[in-house]
C-alpha positions, -999 to +999 in steps of 0.1 A: -004-089+433-039-104+435-053-116+402-082-093+389-117-106+392-126-096+356-103-098+326-110-084+291-102-110+264-096-100+228-106-128+203-119-135+169-144-161+157-129-192+140-148-225+139-133-251+162-106-228+173-124-200+192-162-200+187-177-168+202-211-175+217-242-155+206-247-122+223-282-131+235-269-156+261-246-140+287-239-173+304-228-191+272-191-201+272-168-200+242-162-232+223-133-245+203-099-256+216-088-221+227-122-212+239-122-242+263-086-234+273-098-199+283-126-213+304-102-238+320-078-209+328-106-188+343-116-217+366-080-222+377-074-185+385-110-178+395-117-148+373-146-138+351-139-127+315-155-104+290-150-112+253-143-084+228-143-094+192-116-080+169-133-059+142-110-074+115-116-109+128-080-121+126-047-120+145-035-087+132-006-072+112+014-040+115+005-010+094+029+016+079+023+039+109+037+012+133+002+004+145-014-030+146-047-043+133-068-072+145-066-088+179-031-077+187-040-041+178-067-042+204-043-053+231-016-027+221-043+000+224-052-012+259-086-023+248-080-058+262-058-075+288-052-108+271-059-125+237-067-160+226-065-176+191-037-201+188-013-172+182+023-178+172+050-162+193+072-141+169+098-115+176+078-089+157+048-094+179+069-095+211+079-059+204+043-047+211+028-075+233+039-101+258+032-138+256+026-164+282+045-197+286+039-217+254+011-242+256+012-256+221+031-255+188+021-242+153+033-265+125+030-247+092+019-270+065-005-270+035-036-288+022-048-297-013-076-317-028-076-354-023-058-373-050-082-387-077-085-424-082-066-436-113-086-456-140-082-494-141-065-490-175-035-474-158-030-503-134-014-525-161+016-501-164+019-494-126+038-526-115+070-512-128+083-476-130+094-458-161+131-468-157+122-505-154+100-504-185+128-486-204+153-513-193+129-541-204+126-525-239+163-520-242+170-556-232+144-569-257+158-550-287+194-557-277+188-595-275+169-593-308+199-577-325+223-604-311+200-631-326+195-613-359+233-612-364+232-650-368+221-647-404+236-680-414+215-700-389+183-680-388+160-668-416+135-646-396+133-609-400+142-586-372+106-577-365+096-614-362+125-620-338+113-591-316+078-604-316+089-640-307+111-627-278+082-605-266+060-637-267+086-653-244+081-626-219+043-633-221+051-670-214+047-681-250+070-708-264+099-694-284+098-714-317+122-713-346+148-694-327+184-706-329+207-696-301+244-700-309+253-690-274+236-712-248+244-688-218+225-661-236+195-684-241+196-694-204+198-658-193+169-648-215+147-675-202+155-666-166+148-630-174+114-639-188+105-661-158+115-635-132+099-606-151+066-623-158+062-637-123+071-603-107+047-584-129+018-608-122+024-607-085+024-569-083-004-566-108-028-587-086-021-565-056-027-533-075-059-547-089-073-554-054-061-520-040-072-488-058-045-465-071-045-428-068-026-400-085+005-388-068-002-357-047+021-328-040+036-340-007+061-313+003+068-276+000+096-281-025+073-297-050+046-271-042+070-243-048+080-258-082+044-262-092+036-226-082+066-211-100+057-230-132+021-218-130+006-252-124-007-244-089-016-214-069-011-211-031-035-193-008-028-179+027-051-164+053-050-126+056-035-112+088-015-144+096+022-149+097+025-176+070+038-154+041+063-137+063+075-170+076+081-182+041+100-151+031+122-152+062+132-189+056+167-200+048+154-224+022+152-209-013+121-229-024+102-215+006+113-179-002+101-184-038+068-196-026+063-166-003+073-142-030+047-158-053+020-155-027+028-118-021+032-109-058-001-124-068-019-112-036-031-148-028-046-138+005-081-148+018-102-134+046-101-156+076-139-163+075-135-176+039-101-192+045-111-229+045-142-228+023-146-256-002-145-232-031-108-225-024-098-261-030-100-267-068-077-292-084-049-267-088-049-248-055-031-254-022-039-236+011-011-230+036-020-230+073-014-244+108-016-282+106-038-286+136-063-260+122-064-279+089-069-312+107-097-297+129-115-286+098-109-316+075-100-344+098-070-368+100-063-394+074-080-417+065-111-399+078-104-367+059-116-350+027-084-331+020-048-341+016-028-325+044+010-326+039+033-341+065+060-316+055+065-284+076+078-250+066+083-238+102+074-246+138+065-218+162+054-218+199+019-208+207+010-187+238-016-164+253-012-128+241-007-106+272-008-068+274+025-054+285+007-034+312-011-065+326-003-071+362-004-109+365+014-126+336+033-148+360+000-162+374-011-171+338+023-187+331+020-209+363-016-219+355-007-229+319+022-250+331-002-269+354-028-273+327-003-287+302+013-309+329-021-324+337-027-330+299-059-310+299-051-290+267-041-323+249-075-338+260-093-307+247-075-310+214-081-348+212-118-345+219-122-319+192-103-341+167-125-370+177-157-349+169-142-339+136-136-376+127-172-385+136-185-357+113-163-370+086-177-405+090-213-392+089-209-367+060-182-383+038-184-417+021-152-435+031-142-458+003-131-493+012-093-493+006-089-531+003-116-550-015-120-586-028-107-593-063-136-592-088-143-593-125-145-555-125-108-553-117-099-571-149-127-558-171-102-539-193-080-570-198-111-591-206-124-566-232-090-566-249-089-604-248-124-607-263-115-582-291-084-603-298-105-634-300-130-617-322-103-606-346-088-641-346-122-657-355-127-632-383-092-639-397-098-677-394-131-675-412-116-653-439-088-679-445-114-707-448-135-687-473-105-677-494-092-713-494-126-727-504-129-701-531-095-710-545-104-747-544-136-741-563-118-722-590-094-751-595-123-775-600-141-754-626-138-759-664-112-738-682-136-712-697-154-706-664-121-706-645-109-678-667-140-658-659-137-664-622-100-656-623-108-622-638-133-616-610-108-627-585-082-602-598-107-574-599-119-579-563-089-593-544-057-584-562-062-547-567 
């Protein structure tokens, strides 16, 4: 059968996905990755098309009366021949409409705010994890106990022993410590050398590269955070994301889908990716390519897009079951994909997104030269320590001079000074 000269296309407006031209210009072509795919398909099959916008402006969902809303609803009511909008091929949708040969894949992922940079003060604990720090403390106190048990050869208190061993870790000489067991002394010194050198090497690298808080990287962690009330998870209205989560075989995905439905965390498609939806405790689930088209790919991005995936579905052109020429559409899509045209359309749009990110967002230099600012916290602590040491040193000199002057005084004046000393210093 000959392909019709004019085809009615159901669609909805979504930036960079399918951008419907203004009604004033009849010659304007749709933009976005699926808009350009439609135009390429029209050139290949030599047909004109008429765009009809879905009133709900989304894919569509079934109602309780077995009808459909949105773009799919228009096709089921014979108001359109085909539909475009990076539509996932599902069994539920295939009951009411047909689909062409798949031309892409929808990877279901999520996006959150970018991790915040950690303050410089946290860098000094970052070279080792919690378990390593705990092991260091246990080793320090255990060795201190072994030395303290040598009461016949050592006169220091337990606290002094701990401080002296801690000074050894900081490359201070361990004075007035008697080791009855030489192998223990050798092991301790080796421990101090390896620990201090490892810490210094890792610390310098962390000081030159900024550290960021750990983001939620996968759906399992996101599900835990949502169930605990630490996060909320939004989904676009009329899409298949919540249903996909509920139908999953993984318990954490089912829990996440239940929380989305229970709290009615659905957003209209036009407001789906607005900045107001991305506070510090909100995740937005969606198709990964749509998230990347909006926010860009790392490092040229202003959102954290997870590499984890909840599901993967084929994408096809929605076709009316009564449409005559589905086979011609399938053949043309196979040729378009085989020539790499759709991939080029997608790559070009991604490139434009990256250019916008460079112009609008300030991309911070990840690696920078080591400077005084990187060790400002340590320098402040060092200066405070020096200041306290000078104050203690001057106080000791004043007290020593005061005692010396009292010893050189006559007895009657010494008694008076001694009373003053007791009143002011020995209370």
